[in-house]
N, CA, C and O atoms as a Tripos MOL2 file, in Angstrom:
@<TRIPOS>MOLECULE
protein
  312   311    78     0     0
PROTEIN
NO_CHARGES

@<TRIPOS>ATOM
      1 N         108.1710  108.4420   71.1030 N.3       1 MET1
      2 CA        109.3010  107.5740   70.9860 C.3       1 MET1
      3 C         108.9330  106.1820   70.8800 C.2       1 MET1
      4 O         108.0310  105.7370   71.5910 O.2       1 MET1
      5 N         109.6260  105.3710   69.9580 N.am      2 HIS2
      6 CA        108.8390  103.8860   69.8040 C.3       2 HIS2
      7 C         109.4660  103.6090   71.0540 C.2       2 HIS2
      8 O         110.0280  104.5020   71.6880 O.2       2 HIS2
      9 N         109.3840  101.9970   71.5950 N.am      3 PRO3
     10 CA        109.5510  101.8820   73.0910 C.3       3 PRO3
     11 C         110.9450  101.1380   72.8070 C.2       3 PRO3
     12 O         111.7850  100.9700   73.6910 O.2       3 PRO3
     13 N         111.1070  100.6930   71.4280 N.am      4 ARG4
     14 CA        112.6630  100.0590   71.5130 C.3       4 ARG4
     15 C         113.9150  101.0700   71.4230 C.2       4 ARG4
     16 O         115.0800  100.6770   71.4790 O.2       4 ARG4
     17 N         113.5770  102.2770   71.2920 N.am      5 GLN5
     18 CA        114.5740  103.2400   70.8420 C.3       5 GLN5
     19 C         115.0770  103.6420   71.9820 C.2       5 GLN5
     20 O         114.3490  103.8690   72.9490 O.2       5 GLN5
     21 N         116.4280  103.7850   72.0170 N.am      6 HIS6
     22 CA        117.1530  104.4510   72.9150 C.3       6 HIS6
     23 C         117.7260  106.1710   73.0690 C.2       6 HIS6
     24 O         117.8610  107.0290   72.1960 O.2       6 HIS6
     25 N         117.9420  106.2140   74.3270 N.am      7 SER7
     26 CA        118.0540  107.6410   74.2310 C.3       7 SER7
     27 C         119.5080  108.0750   74.5610 C.2       7 SER7
     28 O         119.9510  107.8430   75.6860 O.2       7 SER7
     29 N         120.2420  108.6750   73.6550 N.am      8 LYS8
     30 CA        121.8270  108.5420   73.6830 C.3       8 LYS8
     31 C         122.0540  109.6780   75.3380 C.2       8 LYS8
     32 O         122.3760  109.2880   76.4600 O.2       8 LYS8
     33 N         121.7440  111.0800   74.8830 N.am      9 ASP9
     34 CA        122.3320  111.7610   76.1900 C.3       9 ASP9
     35 C         121.0480  112.2970   76.8250 C.2       9 ASP9
     36 O         121.1270  113.4320   77.2960 O.2       9 ASP9
     37 N         119.6850  111.5510   76.9250 N.am     10 LYS10
     38 CA        118.9120  112.0670   77.6090 C.3      10 LYS10
     39 C         118.5090  111.1090   78.7660 C.2      10 LYS10
     40 O         118.5900  109.8830   78.6880 O.2      10 LYS10
     41 N         118.0310  111.8600   79.9370 N.am     11 VAL11
     42 CA        117.7370  110.8840   81.2380 C.3      11 VAL11
     43 C         116.0280  110.8370   81.2300 C.2      11 VAL11
     44 O         115.1510  111.6990   81.1730 O.2      11 VAL11
     45 N         116.0490  109.2240   81.3270 N.am     12 ARG12
     46 CA        114.6880  108.8530   81.7010 C.3      12 ARG12
     47 C         114.3000  108.5550   82.9480 C.2      12 ARG12
     48 O         114.9760  107.8590   83.7050 O.2      12 ARG12
     49 N         112.8190  109.2300   83.3410 N.am     13 ILE13
     50 CA        112.9680  108.8670   84.9820 C.3      13 ILE13
     51 C         111.1480  108.2470   84.7240 C.2      13 ILE13
     52 O         110.4720  108.4180   83.7090 O.2      13 ILE13
     53 N         110.9120  107.8320   85.4580 N.am     14 ALA14
     54 CA        109.2300  106.6580   86.0330 C.3      14 ALA14
     55 C         109.1980  107.2290   87.4380 C.2      14 ALA14
     56 O         110.0880  106.9910   88.2550 O.2      14 ALA14
     57 N         108.1930  107.9540   87.6800 N.am     15 GLN15
     58 CA        107.8410  107.8950   89.1650 C.3      15 GLN15
     59 C         106.6730  106.7570   89.6040 C.2      15 GLN15
     60 O         106.1020  106.6300   88.5210 O.2      15 GLN15
     61 N         106.0850  105.9980   90.3890 N.am     16 TYR16
     62 CA        105.2140  105.0290   90.3770 C.3      16 TYR16
     63 C         104.7090  105.6350   92.1390 C.2      16 TYR16
     64 O         105.4080  105.6300   93.1520 O.2      16 TYR16
     65 N         103.5280  106.0240   92.0020 N.am     17 ILE17
     66 CA        102.3670  106.3930   93.2180 C.3      17 ILE17
     67 C         101.4940  105.3870   93.2260 C.2      17 ILE17
     68 O         100.7610  104.9920   92.3190 O.2      17 ILE17
     69 N         101.6370  104.9630   94.4260 N.am     18 SER18
     70 CA        101.0770  104.4520   95.2530 C.3      18 SER18
     71 C          99.8760  105.3520   96.1970 C.2      18 SER18
     72 O         100.1560  106.3930   96.7920 O.2      18 SER18
     73 N          98.5280  104.7270   96.1890 N.am     19 MET19
     74 CA         97.6720  105.5670   97.1300 C.3      19 MET19
     75 C          96.6520  104.5710   97.7410 C.2      19 MET19
     76 O          96.0900  103.7330   97.0360 O.2      19 MET19
     77 N          96.4580  104.6720   98.8950 N.am     20 MET20
     78 CA         95.3610  104.0860   99.7390 C.3      20 MET20
     79 C          94.6260  104.8300  100.5580 C.2      20 MET20
     80 O          94.9780  105.9110  101.0290 O.2      20 MET20
     81 N          93.0520  103.9820  100.8500 N.am     21 PRO21
     82 CA         92.6330  105.2870  101.9180 C.3      21 PRO21
     83 C          93.1980  105.2040  103.2650 C.2      21 PRO21
     84 O          94.0540  104.3940  103.6200 O.2      21 PRO21
     85 N          92.8470  105.7840  103.7290 N.am     22 ALA22
     86 CA         93.2590  105.3490  105.4140 C.3      22 ALA22
     87 C          92.3150  104.8390  106.3140 C.2      22 ALA22
     88 O          91.2240  105.3960  106.4380 O.2      22 ALA22
     89 N          92.5380  104.0960  106.7900 N.am     23 GLU23
     90 CA         92.4760  102.9580  107.9110 C.3      23 GLU23
     91 C          91.4920  104.0310  108.8680 C.2      23 GLU23
     92 O          91.9060  104.5290  109.9150 O.2      23 GLU23
     93 N          90.4610  104.2180  108.4430 N.am     24 GLU24
     94 CA         89.4960  105.1900  109.1290 C.3      24 GLU24
     95 C          89.2240  104.8410  110.8440 C.2      24 GLU24
     96 O          89.1050  105.7350  111.6820 O.2      24 GLU24
     97 N          89.1410  103.0850  111.2190 N.am     25 GLU25
     98 CA         88.9800  102.7120  112.4860 C.3      25 GLU25
     99 C          90.8120  102.5830  113.2870 C.2      25 GLU25
    100 O          91.2230  102.2630  114.4020 O.2      25 GLU25
    101 N          91.3940  102.9750  112.1460 N.am     26 ASN26
    102 CA         92.8910  102.8270  112.7600 C.3      26 ASN26
    103 C          93.1520  104.2090  113.0020 C.2      26 ASN26
    104 O          93.5310  104.9590  112.1020 O.2      26 ASN26
    105 N          92.9030  104.7050  114.5800 N.am     27 GLU27
    106 CA         92.9850  106.1810  114.7530 C.3      27 GLU27
    107 C          94.7160  106.6700  115.1570 C.2      27 GLU27
    108 O          95.0030  107.8440  115.3930 O.2      27 GLU27
    109 N          95.3960  105.9180  115.1690 N.am     28 ALA28
    110 CA         96.8810  106.2690  115.5060 C.3      28 ALA28
    111 C          97.6310  106.3630  113.8690 C.2      28 ALA28
    112 O          98.3750  107.2070  113.3700 O.2      28 ALA28
    113 N          97.3000  105.6400  113.5690 N.am     29 LEU29
    114 CA         97.2950  105.8250  111.8540 C.3      29 LEU29
    115 C          97.0630  107.3410  111.3620 C.2      29 LEU29
    116 O          97.8320  108.2090  110.9490 O.2      29 LEU29
    117 N          95.6710  107.2890  111.5820 N.am     30 ARG30
    118 CA         94.6350  108.1690  110.8850 C.3      30 ARG30
    119 C          95.8540  109.4630  111.2860 C.2      30 ARG30
    120 O          96.4660  110.1140  110.4390 O.2      30 ARG30
    121 N          95.9760  109.5900  112.6090 N.am     31 GLU31
    122 CA         96.5470  111.2090  113.1140 C.3      31 GLU31
    123 C          97.7170  111.2260  112.8590 C.2      31 GLU31
    124 O          98.2290  112.3160  113.1130 O.2      31 GLU31
    125 N          98.9710  109.8410  112.1110 N.am     32 TRP32
    126 CA         99.7230  110.1990  112.2140 C.3      32 TRP32
    127 C         100.1240  110.7500  110.5600 C.2      32 TRP32
    128 O         101.1220  111.4420  110.3590 O.2      32 TRP32
    129 N          99.2560  110.3560  109.5320 N.am     33 ARG33
    130 CA         99.1570  110.4430  108.3500 C.3      33 ARG33
    131 C          98.7330  112.0060  108.3250 C.2      33 ARG33
    132 O          99.2840  112.8460  107.6140 O.2      33 ARG33
    133 N          97.6380  112.2660  109.2400 N.am     34 ILE34
    134 CA         97.3630  113.7210  109.2240 C.3      34 ILE34
    135 C          98.4010  114.7110  109.6100 C.2      34 ILE34
    136 O          98.7340  115.7020  108.9580 O.2      34 ILE34
    137 N          98.8920  114.2950  110.8110 N.am     35 ARG35
    138 CA        100.4760  115.0460  111.4970 C.3      35 ARG35
    139 C         101.4700  115.2720  110.1060 C.2      35 ARG35
    140 O         102.1080  116.2590  109.7400 O.2      35 ARG35
    141 N         101.3170  113.9950  109.5420 N.am     36 SER36
    142 CA        102.8070  114.5100  108.7470 C.3      36 SER36
    143 C         102.3190  115.1640  107.2710 C.2      36 SER36
    144 O         103.0010  115.6270  106.3570 O.2      36 SER36
    145 N         101.1100  115.0390  107.3890 N.am     37 TRP37
    146 CA        100.8310  116.3880  105.9390 C.3      37 TRP37
    147 C         100.7140  117.7290  106.7720 C.2      37 TRP37
    148 O         101.3660  118.7440  106.5270 O.2      37 TRP37
    149 N         100.0190  117.6230  107.5410 N.am     38 ARG38
    150 CA        100.0500  119.3010  108.3560 C.3      38 ARG38
    151 C         101.4750  119.7160  108.5440 C.2      38 ARG38
    152 O         101.9250  120.5570  107.7660 O.2      38 ARG38
    153 N         102.3180  119.1740  109.5820 N.am     39 ASP39
    154 CA        103.5310  119.3570  109.6450 C.3      39 ASP39
    155 C         104.5390  119.5040  108.5020 C.2      39 ASP39
    156 O         105.6040  120.0860  108.7070 O.2      39 ASP39
    157 N         104.2120  118.9560  107.2220 N.am     40 ARG40
    158 CA        105.1370  118.6590  106.2710 C.3      40 ARG40
    159 C         106.1860  117.8140  106.7750 C.2      40 ARG40
    160 O         107.3270  118.2350  106.5830 O.2      40 ARG40
    161 N         106.0260  116.4390  107.5280 N.am     41 ILE41
    162 CA        107.2140  115.6630  107.6960 C.3      41 ILE41
    163 C         107.3310  114.3970  106.5630 C.2      41 ILE41
    164 O         106.4990  113.6040  106.1240 O.2      41 ILE41
    165 N         109.0160  114.6410  106.2700 N.am     42 ALA42
    166 CA        108.8020  113.8060  104.8800 C.3      42 ALA42
    167 C         108.5140  112.2470  105.2040 C.2      42 ALA42
    168 O         108.2680  112.0990  106.4010 O.2      42 ALA42
    169 N         108.4830  111.1830  104.5440 N.am     43 PRO43
    170 CA        108.4110  109.8970  104.8750 C.3      43 PRO43
    171 C         109.8800  109.0630  105.4020 C.2      43 PRO43
    172 O         110.8480  109.3190  104.6850 O.2      43 PRO43
    173 N         110.0990  108.2890  106.3410 N.am     44 GLU44
    174 CA        111.1250  107.8620  106.5250 C.3      44 GLU44
    175 C         110.7710  106.3600  106.4210 C.2      44 GLU44
    176 O         109.6310  105.9280  106.5890 O.2      44 GLU44
    177 N         111.8200  105.6280  106.1360 N.am     45 GLY45
    178 CA        111.6190  104.4790  106.3460 C.3      45 GLY45
    179 C         112.6540  103.7410  105.3700 C.2      45 GLY45
    180 O         113.2160  104.4030  104.4970 O.2      45 GLY45
    181 N         112.8860  102.4740  105.5040 N.am     46 TYR46
    182 CA        113.6480  101.6440  104.2080 C.3      46 TYR46
    183 C         113.7250  102.0990  102.9640 C.2      46 TYR46
    184 O         114.8470  102.2410  102.4770 O.2      46 TYR46
    185 N         112.4480  102.4520  102.1250 N.am     47 ALA47
    186 CA        112.1310  103.4030  101.2340 C.3      47 ALA47
    187 C         112.6360  104.7520  100.9400 C.2      47 ALA47
    188 O         113.1570  105.1350   99.8930 O.2      47 ALA47
    189 N         112.3570  105.5560  102.2360 N.am     48 PHE48
    190 CA        112.6050  106.6350  102.1230 C.3      48 PHE48
    191 C         113.2220  107.1970  103.2870 C.2      48 PHE48
    192 O         112.7800  107.1950  104.4360 O.2      48 PHE48
    193 N         114.6770  107.8510  102.7040 N.am     49 PRO49
    194 CA        115.7170  107.8590  103.4990 C.3      49 PRO49
    195 C         115.5740  109.4360  104.3970 C.2      49 PRO49
    196 O         116.5030  109.9730  105.0000 O.2      49 PRO49
    197 N         114.0800  109.9940  104.2760 N.am     50 GLY50
    198 CA        113.6210  111.5070  104.8720 C.3      50 GLY50
    199 C         113.9910  112.5550  104.3720 C.2      50 GLY50
    200 O         114.0800  112.1950  103.1980 O.2      50 GLY50
    201 N         114.2740  113.5840  104.3830 N.am     51 ASP51
    202 CA        114.7980  114.5530  103.9140 C.3      51 ASP51
    203 C         115.9760  115.4220  104.6330 C.2      51 ASP51
    204 O         115.6410  116.3750  105.3370 O.2      51 ASP51
    205 N         117.3920  115.0900  104.4570 N.am     52 PRO52
    206 CA        118.2680  116.2800  105.0960 C.3      52 PRO52
    207 C         118.3280  117.3140  104.9690 C.2      52 PRO52
    208 O         118.8810  118.0540  105.7820 O.2      52 PRO52
    209 N         117.6320  117.7990  103.6270 N.am     53 ARG53
    210 CA        118.1090  119.2630  103.3800 C.3      53 ARG53
    211 C         116.6970  119.9420  104.4840 C.2      53 ARG53
    212 O         116.9360  121.1410  104.6250 O.2      53 ARG53
    213 N         115.7910  119.6780  105.0180 N.am     54 GLY54
    214 CA        114.6830  120.2800  105.7470 C.3      54 GLY54
    215 C         113.7420  120.8690  104.6270 C.2      54 GLY54
    216 O         112.7500  121.5090  104.9740 O.2      54 GLY54
    217 N         114.0300  120.6680  103.2810 N.am     55 TRP55
    218 CA        112.9480  121.1210  102.5400 C.3      55 TRP55
    219 C         111.5310  121.6760  102.6800 C.2      55 TRP55
    220 O         110.9510  122.7550  102.5620 O.2      55 TRP55
    221 N         111.1720  119.9990  103.0860 N.am     56 GLU56
    222 CA        109.8570  119.6650  103.6640 C.3      56 GLU56
    223 C         108.5940  120.6840  104.3470 C.2      56 GLU56
    224 O         107.3720  120.7790  104.2340 O.2      56 GLU56
    225 N         109.9240  121.5100  105.2770 N.am     57 GLN57
    226 CA        109.3140  122.6000  106.1450 C.3      57 GLN57
    227 C         109.3820  123.4880  105.7480 C.2      57 GLN57
    228 O         108.5130  124.3490  105.8830 O.2      57 GLN57
    229 N         110.7670  123.6780  104.9000 N.am     58 THR58
    230 CA        111.0480  125.1560  104.7190 C.3      58 THR58
    231 C         111.1370  125.6880  103.1630 C.2      58 THR58
    232 O         110.9360  126.9010  103.0970 O.2      58 THR58
    233 N         111.2930  125.2990  102.3870 N.am     59 LYS59
    234 CA        110.9870  124.9420  100.9680 C.3      59 LYS59
    235 C         109.7790  125.3290  100.0180 C.2      59 LYS59
    236 O         109.6350  126.1160   99.0830 O.2      59 LYS59
    237 N         108.7300  124.1390  100.8850 N.am     60 TYR60
    238 CA        107.3440  124.0010   99.8560 C.3      60 TYR60
    239 C         106.4100  124.4180  100.9540 C.2      60 TYR60
    240 O         106.6540  124.4620  102.1600 O.2      60 TYR60
    241 N         105.3330  124.7080  100.3440 N.am     61 GLU61
    242 CA        104.0290  125.1310  101.2180 C.3      61 GLU61
    243 C         103.3520  123.4970  101.2910 C.2      61 GLU61
    244 O         103.6430  122.4390  100.7330 O.2      61 GLU61
    245 N         102.4670  123.8520  102.1320 N.am     62 ARG62
    246 CA        101.5980  122.3000  102.4360 C.3      62 ARG62
    247 C         100.9870  122.2310  101.0740 C.2      62 ARG62
    248 O         100.6330  123.1380  100.3200 O.2      62 ARG62
    249 N         100.9460  120.7660  100.9260 N.am     63 ALA63
    250 CA        100.0420  120.3900   99.9280 C.3      63 ALA63
    251 C          98.5800  120.7470  100.1210 C.2      63 ALA63
    252 O          98.0440  120.7440  101.2290 O.2      63 ALA63
    253 N          97.8710  121.0990   98.8190 N.am     64 GLU64
    254 CA         96.3990  121.3510   98.9430 C.3      64 GLU64
    255 C          95.9050  120.2490   98.5300 C.2      64 GLU64
    256 O          96.2440  119.3510   97.7600 O.2      64 GLU64
    257 N          94.9740  120.5080   99.2370 N.am     65 LEU65
    258 CA         93.9160  118.3950   99.0140 C.3      65 LEU65
    259 C          92.5270  119.1130   98.1360 C.2      65 LEU65
    260 O          91.7410  120.0560   98.2220 O.2      65 LEU65
    261 N          92.8490  117.9780   97.2880 N.am     66 SER66
    262 CA         91.2200  118.2740   96.6000 C.3      66 SER66
    263 C          90.5700  117.2900   97.9240 C.2      66 SER66
    264 O          91.1070  116.7810   98.9080 O.2      66 SER66
    265 N          89.0970  117.3110   97.3900 N.am     67 GLY67
    266 CA         88.2580  116.0680   98.2330 C.3      67 GLY67
    267 C          88.5830  114.8110   98.3120 C.2      67 GLY67
    268 O          88.5920  114.2070   99.3850 O.2      67 GLY67
    269 N          88.8740  114.2970   97.2240 N.am     68 VAL68
    270 CA         89.4560  112.5920   96.9290 C.3      68 VAL68
    271 C          90.5320  112.9280   98.0280 C.2      68 VAL68
    272 O          90.2860  112.2800   99.0450 O.2      68 VAL68
    273 N          91.4240  113.5710   98.1320 N.am     69 GLY69
    274 CA         93.1190  113.6390   98.6620 C.3      69 GLY69
    275 C          92.7510  113.7710  100.0730 C.2      69 GLY69
    276 O          93.4750  113.1460  100.8490 O.2      69 GLY69
    277 N          91.7360  114.4790  100.6070 N.am     70 ARG70
    278 CA         90.9540  115.0520  102.4160 C.3      70 ARG70
    279 C          90.9120  113.8670  102.7840 C.2      70 ARG70
    280 O          91.4730  113.5040  103.8180 O.2      70 ARG70
    281 N          90.0460  112.8160  101.7810 N.am     71 LYS71
    282 CA         89.7430  111.3890  102.2900 C.3      71 LYS71
    283 C          90.8260  110.3290  102.2770 C.2      71 LYS71
    284 O          91.0800  109.5960  103.2320 O.2      71 LYS71
    285 N          91.4570  110.3190  101.0720 N.am     72 LEU72
    286 CA         92.9940  109.2760  101.0940 C.3      72 LEU72
    287 C          93.5210  109.9520  102.2110 C.2      72 LEU72
    288 O          94.2000  109.2430  102.9550 O.2      72 LEU72
    289 N          93.3990  111.0530  102.5040 N.am     73 LEU73
    290 CA         94.6990  111.0980  104.0620 C.3      73 LEU73
    291 C          93.8230  110.6500  105.3200 C.2      73 LEU73
    292 O          94.2340  110.0560  106.3160 O.2      73 LEU73
    293 N          92.5800  111.0550  105.0570 N.am     74 GLY74
    294 CA         91.9770  110.3010  106.5780 C.3      74 GLY74
    295 C          90.9590  111.7740  107.4400 C.2      74 GLY74
    296 O          90.2480  111.6250  108.4340 O.2      74 GLY74
    297 N          91.1720  112.9810  106.7540 N.am     75 LEU75
    298 CA         90.3860  113.8950  107.1340 C.3      75 LEU75
    299 C          88.9860  113.9200  107.4010 C.2      75 LEU75
    300 O          88.3680  114.2160  108.4240 O.2      75 LEU75
    301 N          88.5170  113.4560  105.9850 N.am     76 ASP76
    302 CA         87.4480  113.0200  105.7120 C.3      76 ASP76
    303 C          86.8680  111.7930  105.6060 C.2      76 ASP76
    304 O          87.6440  110.9150  105.2300 O.2      76 ASP76
    305 N          85.9870  111.5280  105.7740 N.am     77 LYS77
    306 CA         85.4410  110.1730  105.8030 C.3      77 LYS77
    307 C          84.9100  109.8460  104.6440 C.2      77 LYS77
    308 O          84.3880  110.7160  103.9470 O.2      77 LYS77
    309 N          84.9600  108.4680  104.2340 N.am     78 TRP78
    310 CA         84.4420  108.0750  102.5710 C.3      78 TRP78
    311 C          82.9440  107.9820  102.7210 C.2      78 TRP78
    312 O          82.2410  107.7190  101.7450 O.2      78 TRP78
@<TRIPOS>BOND
     1     1     2 1
     2     2     3 1
     3     3     4 2
     4     3     5 am
     5     5     6 1
     6     6     7 1
     7     7     8 2
     8     7     9 am
     9     9    10 1
    10    10    11 1
    11    11    12 2
    12    11    13 am
    13    13    14 1
    14    14    15 1
    15    15    16 2
    16    15    17 am
    17    17    18 1
    18    18    19 1
    19    19    20 2
    20    19    21 am
    21    21    22 1
    22    22    23 1
    23    23    24 2
    24    23    25 am
    25    25    26 1
    26    26    27 1
    27    27    28 2
    28    27    29 am
    29    29    30 1
    30    30    31 1
    31    31    32 2
    32    31    33 am
    33    33    34 1
    34    34    35 1
    35    35    36 2
    36    35    37 am
    37    37    38 1
    38    38    39 1
    39    39    40 2
    40    39    41 am
    41    41    42 1
    42    42    43 1
    43    43    44 2
    44    43    45 am
    45    45    46 1
    46    46    47 1
    47    47    48 2
    48    47    49 am
    49    49    50 1
    50    50    51 1
    51    51    52 2
    52    51    53 am
    53    53    54 1
    54    54    55 1
    55    55    56 2
    56    55    57 am
    57    57    58 1
    58    58    59 1
    59    59    60 2
    60    59    61 am
    61    61    62 1
    62    62    63 1
    63    63    64 2
    64    63    65 am
    65    65    66 1
    66    66    67 1
    67    67    68 2
    68    67    69 am
    69    69    70 1
    70    70    71 1
    71    71    72 2
    72    71    73 am
    73    73    74 1
    74    74    75 1
    75    75    76 2
    76    75    77 am
    77    77    78 1
    78    78    79 1
    79    79    80 2
    80    79    81 am
    81    81    82 1
    82    82    83 1
    83    83    84 2
    84    83    85 am
    85    85    86 1
    86    86    87 1
    87    87    88 2
    88    87    89 am
    89    89    90 1
    90    90    91 1
    91    91    92 2
    92    91    93 am
    93    93    94 1
    94    94    95 1
    95    95    96 2
    96    95    97 am
    97    97    98 1
    98    98    99 1
    99    99   100 2
   100    99   101 am
   101   101   102 1
   102   102   103 1
   103   103   104 2
   104   103   105 am
   105   105   106 1
   106   106   107 1
   107   107   108 2
   108   107   109 am
   109   109   110 1
   110   110   111 1
   111   111   112 2
   112   111   113 am
   113   113   114 1
   114   114   115 1
   115   115   116 2
   116   115   117 am
   117   117   118 1
   118   118   119 1
   119   119   120 2
   120   119   121 am
   121   121   122 1
   122   122   123 1
   123   123   124 2
   124   123   125 am
   125   125   126 1
   126   126   127 1
   127   127   128 2
   128   127   129 am
   129   129   130 1
   130   130   131 1
   131   131   132 2
   132   131   133 am
   133   133   134 1
   134   134   135 1
   135   135   136 2
   136   135   137 am
   137   137   138 1
   138   138   139 1
   139   139   140 2
   140   139   141 am
   141   141   142 1
   142   142   143 1
   143   143   144 2
   144   143   145 am
   145   145   146 1
   146   146   147 1
   147   147   148 2
   148   147   149 am
   149   149   150 1
   150   150   151 1
   151   151   152 2
   152   151   153 am
   153   153   154 1
   154   154   155 1
   155   155   156 2
   156   155   157 am
   157   157   158 1
   158   158   159 1
   159   159   160 2
   160   159   161 am
   161   161   162 1
   162   162   163 1
   163   163   164 2
   164   163   165 am
   165   165   166 1
   166   166   167 1
   167   167   168 2
   168   167   169 am
   169   169   170 1
   170   170   171 1
   171   171   172 2
   172   171   173 am
   173   173   174 1
   174   174   175 1
   175   175   176 2
   176   175   177 am
   177   177   178 1
   178   178   179 1
   179   179   180 2
   180   179   181 am
   181   181   182 1
   182   182   183 1
   183   183   184 2
   184   183   185 am
   185   185   186 1
   186   186   187 1
   187   187   188 2
   188   187   189 am
   189   189   190 1
   190   190   191 1
   191   191   192 2
   192   191   193 am
   193   193   194 1
   194   194   195 1
   195   195   196 2
   196   195   197 am
   197   197   198 1
   198   198   199 1
   199   199   200 2
   200   199   201 am
   201   201   202 1
   202   202   203 1
   203   203   204 2
   204   203   205 am
   205   205   206 1
   206   206   207 1
   207   207   208 2
   208   207   209 am
   209   209   210 1
   210   210   211 1
   211   211   212 2
   212   211   213 am
   213   213   214 1
   214   214   215 1
   215   215   216 2
   216   215   217 am
   217   217   218 1
   218   218   219 1
   219   219   220 2
   220   219   221 am
   221   221   222 1
   222   222   223 1
   223   223   224 2
   224   223   225 am
   225   225   226 1
   226   226   227 1
   227   227   228 2
   228   227   229 am
   229   229   230 1
   230   230   231 1
   231   231   232 2
   232   231   233 am
   233   233   234 1
   234   234   235 1
   235   235   236 2
   236   235   237 am
   237   237   238 1
   238   238   239 1
   239   239   240 2
   240   239   241 am
   241   241   242 1
   242   242   243 1
   243   243   244 2
   244   243   245 am
   245   245   246 1
   246   246   247 1
   247   247   248 2
   248   247   249 am
   249   249   250 1
   250   250   251 1
   251   251   252 2
   252   251   253 am
   253   253   254 1
   254   254   255 1
   255   255   256 2
   256   255   257 am
   257   257   258 1
   258   258   259 1
   259   259   260 2
   260   259   261 am
   261   261   262 1
   262   262   263 1
   263   263   264 2
   264   263   265 am
   265   265   266 1
   266   266   267 1
   267   267   268 2
   268   267   269 am
   269   269   270 1
   270   270   271 1
   271   271   272 2
   272   271   273 am
   273   273   274 1
   274   274   275 1
   275   275   276 2
   276   275   277 am
   277   277   278 1
   278   278   279 1
   279   279   280 2
   280   279   281 am
   281   281   282 1
   282   282   283 1
   283   283   284 2
   284   283   285 am
   285   285   286 1
   286   286   287 1
   287   287   288 2
   288   287   289 am
   289   289   290 1
   290   290   291 1
   291   291   292 2
   292   291   293 am
   293   293   294 1
   294   294   295 1
   295   295   296 2
   296   295   297 am
   297   297   298 1
   298   298   299 1
   299   299   300 2
   300   299   301 am
   301   301   302 1
   302   302   303 1
   303   303   304 2
   304   303   305 am
   305   305   306 1
   306   306   307 1
   307   307   308 2
   308   307   309 am
   309   309   310 1
   310   310   311 1
   311   311   312 2
@<TRIPOS>SUBSTRUCTURE
     1 MET1         2 RESIDUE 1 A MET
     2 HIS2         6 RESIDUE 1 A HIS
     3 PRO3        10 RESIDUE 1 A PRO
     4 ARG4        14 RESIDUE 1 A ARG
     5 GLN5        18 RESIDUE 1 A GLN
     6 HIS6        22 RESIDUE 1 A HIS
     7 SER7        26 RESIDUE 1 A SER
     8 LYS8        30 RESIDUE 1 A LYS
     9 ASP9        34 RESIDUE 1 A ASP
    10 LYS10       38 RESIDUE 1 A LYS
    11 VAL11       42 RESIDUE 1 A VAL
    12 ARG12       46 RESIDUE 1 A ARG
    13 ILE13       50 RESIDUE 1 A ILE
    14 ALA14       54 RESIDUE 1 A ALA
    15 GLN15       58 RESIDUE 1 A GLN
    16 TYR16       62 RESIDUE 1 A TYR
    17 ILE17       66 RESIDUE 1 A ILE
    18 SER18       70 RESIDUE 1 A SER
    19 MET19       74 RESIDUE 1 A MET
    20 MET20       78 RESIDUE 1 A MET
    21 PRO21       82 RESIDUE 1 A PRO
    22 ALA22       86 RESIDUE 1 A ALA
    23 GLU23       90 RESIDUE 1 A GLU
    24 GLU24       94 RESIDUE 1 A GLU
    25 GLU25       98 RESIDUE 1 A GLU
    26 ASN26      102 RESIDUE 1 A ASN
    27 GLU27      106 RESIDUE 1 A GLU
    28 ALA28      110 RESIDUE 1 A ALA
    29 LEU29      114 RESIDUE 1 A LEU
    30 ARG30      118 RESIDUE 1 A ARG
    31 GLU31      122 RESIDUE 1 A GLU
    32 TRP32      126 RESIDUE 1 A TRP
    33 ARG33      130 RESIDUE 1 A ARG
    34 ILE34      134 RESIDUE 1 A ILE
    35 ARG35      138 RESIDUE 1 A ARG
    36 SER36      142 RESIDUE 1 A SER
    37 TRP37      146 RESIDUE 1 A TRP
    38 ARG38      150 RESIDUE 1 A ARG
    39 ASP39      154 RESIDUE 1 A ASP
    40 ARG40      158 RESIDUE 1 A ARG
    41 ILE41      162 RESIDUE 1 A ILE
    42 ALA42      166 RESIDUE 1 A ALA
    43 PRO43      170 RESIDUE 1 A PRO
    44 GLU44      174 RESIDUE 1 A GLU
    45 GLY45      178 RESIDUE 1 A GLY
    46 TYR46      182 RESIDUE 1 A TYR
    47 ALA47      186 RESIDUE 1 A ALA
    48 PHE48      190 RESIDUE 1 A PHE
    49 PRO49      194 RESIDUE 1 A PRO
    50 GLY50      198 RESIDUE 1 A GLY
    51 ASP51      202 RESIDUE 1 A ASP
    52 PRO52      206 RESIDUE 1 A PRO
    53 ARG53      210 RESIDUE 1 A ARG
    54 GLY54      214 RESIDUE 1 A GLY
    55 TRP55      218 RESIDUE 1 A TRP
    56 GLU56      222 RESIDUE 1 A GLU
    57 GLN57      226 RESIDUE 1 A GLN
    58 THR58      230 RESIDUE 1 A THR
    59 LYS59      234 RESIDUE 1 A LYS
    60 TYR60      238 RESIDUE 1 A TYR
    61 GLU61      242 RESIDUE 1 A GLU
    62 ARG62      246 RESIDUE 1 A ARG
    63 ALA63      250 RESIDUE 1 A ALA
    64 GLU64      254 RESIDUE 1 A GLU
    65 LEU65      258 RESIDUE 1 A LEU
    66 SER66      262 RESIDUE 1 A SER
    67 GLY67      266 RESIDUE 1 A GLY
    68 VAL68      270 RESIDUE 1 A VAL
    69 GLY69      274 RESIDUE 1 A GLY
    70 ARG70      278 RESIDUE 1 A ARG
    71 LYS71      282 RESIDUE 1 A LYS
    72 LEU72      286 RESIDUE 1 A LEU
    73 LEU73      290 RESIDUE 1 A LEU
    74 GLY74      294 RESIDUE 1 A GLY
    75 LEU75      298 RESIDUE 1 A LEU
    76 ASP76      302 RESIDUE 1 A ASP
    77 LYS77      306 RESIDUE 1 A LYS
    78 TRP78      310 RESIDUE 1 A TRP
């Protein structure tokens, strides 16, 4: 699709993903990240309203992590 064309009856969506390695020296933050993944806790805060439906714990399986994913999370060291 040419960038200047318009979608009349279709929804367009974008998702932006930001990743940064866990701060290995910040044990509290590393443990929080690991607990959030392990226990499937939805992020909360200004940009993250949480998951009022509870789907994180009931509908979806825990994410399978690649080697890089384990390092980003903080399970493995870089």
